[in-house]
C-alpha positions as CSV (number, residue, x, y, z in Angstrom):
1,M,0.0,0.0,0.0
2,R,1.5,3.3,-1.1
3,V,0.4,6.9,-0.7
4,F,1.6,9.8,-2.9
5,D,1.2,13.5,-2.9
6,T,0.1,15.5,-6.0
7,S,3.7,15.8,-7.2
8,G,4.2,12.0,-7.2
9,N,6.3,11.9,-4.1
10,E,5.7,8.9,-1.8
11,I,4.3,9.9,1.5
12,M,4.1,6.5,3.1
13,S,4.2,2.8,2.3
14,F,2.9,-0.1,4.4
15,F,1.4,-3.6,4.2
16,P,-2.2,-3.7,5.6
17,Y,-2.4,-7.5,5.4
18,G,1.2,-8.6,5.6
19,E,3.9,-8.9,3.0
20,G,2.9,-12.5,2.2
21,F,-0.6,-11.7,1.0
22,T,-0.8,-11.5,-2.8
23,G,-4.6,-11.2,-3.3
24,G,-4.5,-7.4,-3.8
25,V,-6.1,-4.6,-1.7
26,R,-9.1,-2.5,-2.4
27,V,-9.0,1.1,-1.0
28,D,-11.1,4.1,-0.4
29,T,-10.9,7.2,1.8
30,G,-13.3,8.8,4.3
31,D,-13.2,10.7,7.6
32,I,-14.2,7.8,9.8
33,N,-13.2,9.2,13.2
34,G,-14.4,12.8,12.6
35,D,-11.0,14.5,13.0
36,G,-11.4,16.4,9.7
37,I,-8.7,14.3,8.0
38,L,-9.4,11.6,5.4
39,D,-8.5,8.1,6.6
40,I,-7.5,5.2,4.4
41,I,-9.9,2.3,4.2
42,T,-8.7,-1.1,3.0
43,A,-10.2,-4.5,2.2
44,A,-8.5,-7.7,1.2
45,G,-8.9,-8.9,-2.4
46,P,-9.6,-12.5,-3.5
47,G,-8.0,-15.1,-1.3
48,G,-8.2,-13.0,1.7
49,G,-10.8,-12.9,4.4
50,P,-13.4,-10.1,4.5
51,H,-11.1,-8.0,6.6
52,V,-11.6,-4.2,6.6
53,Q,-9.2,-1.8,8.2
54,V,-8.9,1.9,8.6
55,F,-5.6,3.7,8.8
56,D,-4.5,7.2,9.7
57,S,-3.4,8.9,6.5
58,R,-0.6,10.7,8.4
59,T,1.0,7.8,10.2
60,G,-0.1,4.6,8.5
61,Q,-1.3,3.3,11.8
62,L,-4.8,2.1,12.6
63,I,-7.0,5.1,13.5
64,T,-8.2,5.6,17.1
65,G,-11.7,6.8,18.0
66,G,-13.6,5.1,15.2
67,L,-14.3,1.8,13.5
68,N,-10.9,0.6,12.4
69,N,-10.7,-3.2,12.2
70,F,-13.5,-5.7,11.5
71,Y,-14.8,-8.6,9.4
72,A,-17.6,-7.5,7.1
73,Y,-18.8,-11.1,6.5
74,A,-18.0,-14.5,8.0
75,P,-14.2,-15.0,8.4
76,N,-14.2,-18.0,6.1
77,V,-15.5,-15.8,3.1
78,T,-12.4,-15.5,0.9
79,T,-14.0,-13.9,-2.2
80,G,-12.4,-10.5,-1.5
81,V,-14.4,-7.3,-0.6
82,F,-15.0,-4.0,-2.2
83,V,-15.4,-0.9,0.0
84,A,-16.7,2.6,-0.1
85,A,-17.3,5.4,2.4
86,G,-20.1,7.9,3.0
87,D,-22.1,9.4,5.8
88,V,-25.1,7.0,5.6
89,N,-26.7,8.1,8.8
90,N,-25.9,11.8,8.7
91,D,-24.0,11.9,12.0
92,G,-21.0,13.8,10.6
93,Y,-18.8,10.7,10.3
94,D,-18.2,8.7,7.1
95,D,-19.5,5.1,7.4
96,I,-18.1,2.1,5.6
97,I,-20.0,0.3,2.8
98,T,-19.0,-3.2,1.7
99,A,-19.8,-5.8,-0.9
100,P,-18.3,-9.2,-1.8
101,D,-16.2,-9.8,-4.9
102,A,-16.9,-12.7,-7.4
103,G,-18.0,-15.9,-5.7
104,G,-20.1,-14.1,-3.1
105,G,-23.7,-13.1,-3.3
106,P,-24.7,-9.4,-3.9
107,H,-24.8,-8.7,-0.2
108,V,-24.2,-5.0,0.5
109,Q,-23.8,-3.7,4.0
110,A,-23.2,-0.3,5.6
111,F,-21.5,-0.1,9.0
112,S,-21.6,2.8,11.4
113,S,-18.2,4.3,11.9
114,A,-19.2,5.2,15.5
115,D,-19.9,1.8,16.9
116,G,-19.7,-0.7,14.1
117,S,-23.4,-1.4,14.0
118,T,-25.1,-2.4,10.8
119,L,-26.9,0.6,9.2
120,Q,-28.0,-1.1,6.0
121,N,-28.1,-4.8,5.0
122,F,-29.5,-5.8,1.6
123,Y,-29.1,-7.7,-1.7
124,A,-28.5,-5.3,-4.6
125,Y,-29.3,-7.9,-7.2
126,Y,-30.9,-11.4,-7.2
127,P,-29.5,-13.4,-4.3
128,N,-28.2,-16.1,-6.6
129,F,-25.9,-13.7,-8.5
130,V,-22.3,-14.5,-7.6
131,G,-20.4,-12.2,-10.0
132,G,-19.5,-9.7,-7.2
133,V,-20.7,-6.2,-6.6
134,R,-18.7,-2.9,-6.8
135,V,-19.9,-0.1,-4.5
136,E,-19.6,3.6,-4.2
137,S,-21.3,6.4,-2.3
138,A,-22.6,9.9,-2.9
139,D,-25.5,12.1,-1.6
140,L,-27.4,11.8,-4.9
141,N,-30.6,13.4,-3.8
142,Q,-28.8,15.9,-1.6
143,D,-30.8,15.2,1.6
144,G,-27.8,15.1,3.8
145,F,-27.5,11.2,3.8
146,A,-25.0,9.4,1.7
147,D,-26.6,7.0,-0.8
148,I,-25.3,3.7,-1.9
149,I,-24.4,3.1,-5.6
150,T,-23.8,-0.5,-7.0
151,V,-22.8,-2.2,-10.2
152,P,-22.3,-5.9,-10.8
153,G,-19.0,-7.5,-11.4
154,S,-18.0,-9.8,-14.3
155,S,-20.9,-12.0,-15.6
156,G,-23.4,-9.4,-14.7
157,G,-25.0,-6.9,-17.1
158,P,-24.3,-3.2,-16.8
159,H,-27.1,-2.8,-14.3
160,T,-26.5,0.4,-12.3
161,R,-28.5,1.1,-9.2
162,A,-28.6,3.7,-6.4
163,F,-30.3,3.2,-3.1
164,S,-31.3,5.8,-0.5
165,G,-29.0,5.7,2.5
166,V,-32.1,6.4,4.6
167,D,-34.5,3.6,3.6
168,L,-33.0,1.9,0.5
169,A,-35.6,3.5,-1.7
170,D,-34.7,3.1,-5.4
171,L,-33.1,6.4,-6.5
172,S,-31.8,5.2,-9.8
173,N,-32.1,1.9,-11.8
174,F,-30.8,1.6,-15.3
175,F,-28.5,-0.2,-17.7
176,S,-25.5,1.9,-18.7
177,G,-24.9,-0.2,-21.8
178,S,-26.3,-3.2,-23.7
179,P,-28.0,-5.6,-21.3
180,T,-26.2,-8.4,-23.1
181,N,-22.8,-7.1,-22.1
182,A,-21.7,-9.2,-19.2
183,D,-18.2,-7.9,-18.7
184,G,-19.1,-6.2,-15.4
185,L,-18.6,-2.6,-14.4
186,F,-16.7,-0.3,-12.0
187,I,-18.4,2.7,-10.5
188,A,-17.7,6.2,-9.1
189,G,-20.2,8.8,-7.9
190,G,-20.4,12.5,-7.1
191,I,-22.4,15.6,-7.3
192,S,-21.7,18.1,-10.2
193,N,-23.7,21.2,-11.1
194,I,-22.9,21.9,-14.7
195,L,-24.7,24.8,-16.5
196,V,-25.6,23.9,-20.1
197,E,-25.9,26.8,-22.5
198,N,-28.9,26.7,-24.9
199,P,-30.0,23.2,-23.9
200,A,-32.1,21.2,-26.4
201,P,-35.9,21.3,-25.8
202,T,-36.9,18.6,-23.4
203,S,-39.4,17.2,-25.9
204,A,-36.6,16.6,-28.4
205,L,-35.2,13.1,-28.1
206,F,-32.4,13.5,-30.6
207,T,-30.4,16.5,-31.8
208,N,-28.3,16.8,-35.0
209,P,-24.7,17.8,-34.1
210,A,-24.2,19.3,-37.5
211,I,-26.9,21.9,-37.0
212,T,-26.1,24.9,-34.8
213,T,-28.0,28.0,-34.0
214,N,-26.4,31.4,-34.1
215,T,-28.4,34.1,-32.3
216,E,-26.0,36.9,-33.3
217,T,-26.6,39.1,-36.4
218,P,-23.7,38.5,-39.0
219,E,-21.4,41.5,-39.2
220,D,-22.0,42.1,-42.9
221,I,-25.8,42.3,-42.5
222,T,-27.6,45.1,-40.7
223,L,-31.3,45.5,-40.2
224,D,-31.2,48.8,-42.0
225,N,-30.2,47.1,-45.2
226,L,-33.1,44.6,-45.1
227,T,-36.1,45.6,-47.3
228,K,-39.5,44.1,-47.4
229,K,-40.0,41.8,-50.4
230,K,-42.5,43.1,-53.0
231,T,-45.7,41.3,-53.7
232,W,-46.9,40.4,-57.3
233,Q,-49.5,43.3,-57.0
234,D,-46.7,45.8,-56.4
235,D,-44.9,44.5,-59.5
236,A,-48.1,44.8,-61.6
237,D,-48.8,48.3,-60.5
238,E,-45.3,49.5,-61.3
239,F,-45.5,47.8,-64.7
240,F,-48.7,49.4,-65.8
241,Q,-47.6,52.7,-64.6
242,S,-44.7,52.6,-67.0
243,A,-45.8,53.8,-70.4
244,E,-42.5,52.8,-71.9
245,E,-42.9,49.2,-70.8
246,I,-46.5,49.1,-72.3
247,D,-45.2,50.5,-75.6
248,K,-42.6,47.8,-75.8
249,L,-45.2,45.1,-75.1
250,F,-47.6,46.2,-77.9
251,S,-44.8,46.8,-80.3
252,G,-43.7,43.2,-79.9
253,L,-47.2,42.1,-80.7
254,G,-47.3,44.2,-84.0
255,I,-49.9,46.5,-82.7
256,E,-49.5,50.2,-83.4
């Protein structure tokens, strides 16, 4: 496990599960003990038990004053675990969200960082799905409670879901690609307020990227130079008012 600053300099390096473990480590960050500093959350990959730990990002030691060392599932589960962090119960401390990797059911849990109690406990997909679940967290509906976002691992379709952190209400439920694509997904979540200039009408399902609208008057055209188009009545009146044109017409017909 290595931590770098934005310049690429290594801040610290440590082995959360011993140097002999080669199953990989899953990581996330969150302020678990409420000291205002993000902590490092780790979970063992395939071959390791469902062992979740939380380390102080300044010292590389297990944090004090919060949930820091526990098994998210039975100790004999060796599928590996994915982790995420978010304040699910809105108590000011980030809680820990877990889900098994391939080989385990789609069993998602959220644990209180204060006392380790289970805040949420549910199956994100059909219980017999064993492709693993990747988890993330964000306050999607901006109610102050972190919500739980899930996608299936390999062998599952691109079925993205978001559950309310309060009551597991279905906040979002869609396929992010072809339902027949069973490669699995990874997920990230966040809130972004992006202003879109001149958005397409909400009733328009498709827009043509080759068509643009320019609301500015071209520099070589001014409104003063624009004239009203004449009607056919205007043209007729002008014609008959011109004796010269009438003479030319009758001369052409051989009429004197």
